[in-house]
C-alpha positions as CSV (number, residue, x, y, z in Angstrom):
1,M,0.0,0.0,0.0
2,P,1.5,3.4,-0.9
3,L,0.8,4.7,2.7
4,Y,4.3,3.7,3.7
5,K,4.3,4.6,7.3
6,T,2.3,6.5,10.0
7,I,4.2,7.8,13.1
8,T,2.1,8.8,16.0
9,L,4.3,11.0,18.3
10,N,1.6,11.9,20.7
11,S,-2.1,12.7,20.8
12,S,-1.7,15.9,18.8
13,T,1.2,15.1,16.4
14,Q,1.3,12.6,13.5
15,I,3.5,11.9,10.6
16,L,2.3,10.2,7.4
17,V,4.8,9.0,4.7
18,W,3.6,8.0,1.2
19,E,5.6,5.8,-1.3
20,I,4.8,7.2,-4.7
21,T,4.2,4.2,-6.9
22,E,1.1,5.4,-8.8
23,S,1.0,7.0,-12.2
24,Y,0.1,10.6,-12.6
25,Q,-3.3,9.7,-13.9
26,E,-4.0,7.4,-11.0
27,L,-3.1,10.0,-8.5
28,F,-5.0,12.8,-10.3
29,E,-8.2,10.8,-10.4
30,A,-7.9,9.9,-6.8
31,V,-7.9,13.4,-5.4
32,A,-9.8,16.8,-5.7
33,L,-7.9,20.0,-6.0
34,N,-8.9,23.5,-5.3
35,E,-8.6,26.0,-8.3
36,S,-5.3,27.5,-7.1
37,N,-3.5,24.2,-6.7
38,L,-4.9,22.9,-9.9
39,N,-3.2,25.7,-11.6
40,R,0.0,25.1,-9.7
41,L,-0.2,21.4,-10.8
42,T,-0.6,22.3,-14.5
43,C,2.3,24.7,-14.3
44,M,4.7,22.0,-13.1
45,K,7.0,20.8,-15.9
46,S,8.2,17.7,-14.2
47,E,5.9,14.7,-13.9
48,I,7.9,13.6,-10.8
49,H,6.9,16.9,-9.1
50,Q,3.4,16.5,-10.2
51,R,3.1,13.0,-8.7
52,A,4.8,14.2,-5.5
53,F,2.2,17.0,-5.3
54,L,-0.6,14.7,-5.9
55,S,0.6,12.1,-3.4
56,V,0.7,14.8,-0.7
57,R,-3.1,15.2,-1.4
58,K,-3.5,11.5,-0.8
59,L,-1.8,12.0,2.6
60,F,-4.3,14.8,3.3
61,Q,-7.1,12.3,2.6
62,E,-5.5,9.8,5.0
63,S,-5.5,12.3,7.8
64,G,-9.1,13.4,7.3
65,Y,-8.4,16.6,5.2
66,T,-8.7,17.5,1.6
67,D,-6.9,20.1,-0.6
68,F,-9.8,22.5,0.2
69,D,-8.7,22.6,3.8
70,L,-5.2,23.9,2.9
71,Y,-4.0,27.3,1.8
72,Y,-0.5,29.0,1.2
73,D,0.5,32.2,2.7
74,E,2.4,34.9,0.7
75,F,5.7,33.3,1.5
76,G,4.5,29.9,0.2
77,K,4.1,28.2,3.6
78,P,1.2,25.8,3.9
79,H,-1.5,26.3,6.6
80,L,-4.7,24.5,7.5
81,H,-7.9,26.5,8.0
82,D,-8.6,24.7,11.3
83,G,-5.4,26.2,12.8
84,K,-3.5,22.8,12.9
85,H,0.1,23.2,12.0
86,I,1.3,21.3,8.9
87,S,4.6,20.9,7.1
88,I,5.2,19.0,3.8
89,T,8.0,17.4,2.2
90,H,9.0,15.0,-0.7
91,S,12.1,13.5,-2.1
92,H,12.2,11.0,-5.1
93,Q,9.6,8.3,-4.5
94,F,8.6,9.5,-1.0
95,S,6.4,12.3,0.3
96,A,5.4,13.1,3.9
97,I,3.3,15.5,6.0
98,I,3.5,16.3,9.7
99,L,0.4,17.5,11.6
100,S,0.6,19.0,15.0
101,D,-0.9,21.4,17.6
102,E,2.7,22.6,17.8
103,V,4.8,24.5,15.4
104,V,6.7,21.8,13.3
105,G,8.7,21.4,10.2
106,I,9.6,18.2,8.3
107,D,12.1,17.1,5.6
108,I,12.9,13.9,3.7
109,E,16.3,13.5,2.0
110,L,17.8,10.7,-0.1
111,Q,21.3,9.9,1.3
112,R,23.7,10.8,-1.5
113,E,27.5,11.1,-1.8
114,K,27.2,14.5,-3.5
115,I,26.2,16.0,-0.1
116,I,29.9,15.9,0.7
117,R,30.7,18.3,-2.1
118,I,28.2,20.9,-0.9
119,A,28.7,20.5,2.9
120,D,30.5,23.7,3.4
121,K,27.6,25.6,1.9
122,F,25.2,24.6,4.8
123,A,27.5,23.4,7.6
124,D,29.9,25.3,9.7
125,T,30.3,24.6,13.5
126,E,29.0,21.1,12.8
127,F,32.3,20.1,11.3
128,S,33.8,20.0,14.8
129,Y,32.0,16.7,15.5
130,L,32.1,15.2,11.9
131,N,34.7,12.7,10.7
132,P,35.0,12.8,6.9
133,E,37.2,9.6,7.1
134,E,34.2,7.6,8.2
135,K,32.5,8.2,4.8
136,I,29.2,6.4,5.2
137,E,28.7,7.8,8.7
138,Y,29.7,11.3,7.4
139,I,27.0,11.2,4.7
140,R,24.4,10.1,7.1
141,K,25.2,12.8,9.5
142,L,25.4,15.5,6.9
143,T,22.0,14.4,5.7
144,V,20.5,14.8,9.2
145,I,22.1,18.2,9.5
146,W,20.7,19.4,6.2
147,G,17.3,17.9,6.9
148,A,17.3,19.6,10.4
149,K,18.1,23.0,8.8
150,E,15.5,22.5,6.1
151,A,12.8,21.7,8.7
152,I,13.7,24.7,10.8
153,F,13.7,27.0,7.7
154,K,10.2,25.7,6.9
155,I,9.0,26.6,10.4
156,R,10.4,30.2,10.3
157,N,10.2,30.7,6.5
158,E,12.0,34.0,6.7
159,K,13.9,35.6,3.8
160,G,17.6,35.9,4.5
161,I,18.1,32.9,6.8
162,S,21.4,31.2,6.0
163,F,21.6,27.5,6.7
164,R,25.3,27.8,7.3
165,D,25.5,31.0,9.3
166,H,22.2,31.1,11.2
167,I,21.2,27.5,12.1
168,K,23.5,25.5,14.3
169,V,22.8,21.7,15.0
170,E,24.3,20.3,18.2
171,A,26.5,17.2,18.2
172,F,24.8,13.9,17.9
173,E,25.2,10.2,17.2
174,M,23.1,8.4,14.7
175,N,21.6,6.0,17.3
176,D,20.5,9.0,19.3
177,L,17.7,9.6,16.9
178,K,17.4,13.2,18.2
179,T,19.5,16.4,18.7
180,K,18.9,20.1,19.2
181,A,19.4,23.1,17.1
182,E,19.5,26.9,17.5
183,L,18.5,29.7,15.1
184,H,20.3,33.0,15.4
185,F,18.7,35.5,13.1
186,D,17.8,39.2,13.3
187,D,18.5,39.4,17.1
188,I,16.2,36.5,17.6
189,I,17.4,33.2,19.2
190,K,15.1,30.2,18.9
191,D,15.7,26.6,20.2
192,F,14.5,23.5,18.4
193,N,14.1,19.9,19.2
194,V,15.1,17.7,16.2
195,C,14.2,14.0,15.7
196,F,15.3,11.8,12.8
197,E,15.2,8.3,11.5
198,E,16.3,6.3,8.5
199,F,14.6,3.9,6.1
200,D,15.3,2.3,2.8
201,S,13.6,1.5,-0.4
202,K,14.5,0.3,-3.9
203,D,14.7,2.5,-7.0
204,N,13.3,1.5,-10.4
205,N,16.4,-0.7,-11.1
206,G,16.1,-2.6,-7.9
207,L,18.9,-0.8,-6.1
208,K,18.7,0.0,-2.5
209,Q,18.3,3.7,-1.5
210,N,18.6,5.1,2.0
211,F,16.5,8.0,3.1
212,T,16.5,10.2,6.1
213,L,13.3,11.7,7.7
214,V,13.9,14.7,9.9
215,Y,11.3,16.8,11.9
216,A,11.7,19.7,14.2
217,F,9.7,21.4,16.9
218,E,10.1,25.0,18.0
């Protein structure tokens, strides 16, 4: 079943993960879109992005919402009309949403070696606890760091925030499954609790792929 995983963190917070195996047409026929999002969908040039967009609407259905319960603010951040907090993410064949009474952000990332080449663009103080010689572990930790900063950025959603300069992720081990982070921006300091986990899937060629799911609470 494409609903890959449901994570209930507490009575007010739930994560739903979808594995995108359906065709565009199957997904399109299974959901109803409001006019604004129908226009967004038709303007997308990539079918991969279209399928991800539609799979998120399937997740809405699984959680008791529809596309008509959602709206985006002027900065592109999603909101629900009932006041529940929501964050959305997708990567390759997975999409996910987190719903909570708390302010939350979520991110899914495919673990890839190329993250090593761009690490200095989003990491700074974090290098003090990273070991590049342990390559697999290095990639896994960098992916958590990127995901944490992406999730926090989605929470704040403010122009000018630099992943490298303004968001700091504290030291962690992969088996901790959690860490903390701080945002320093415009004389504001915010603390965040960050949780993460890994799962794997196979691509179209049957090759194993590892993914990292990260979510943050202000």
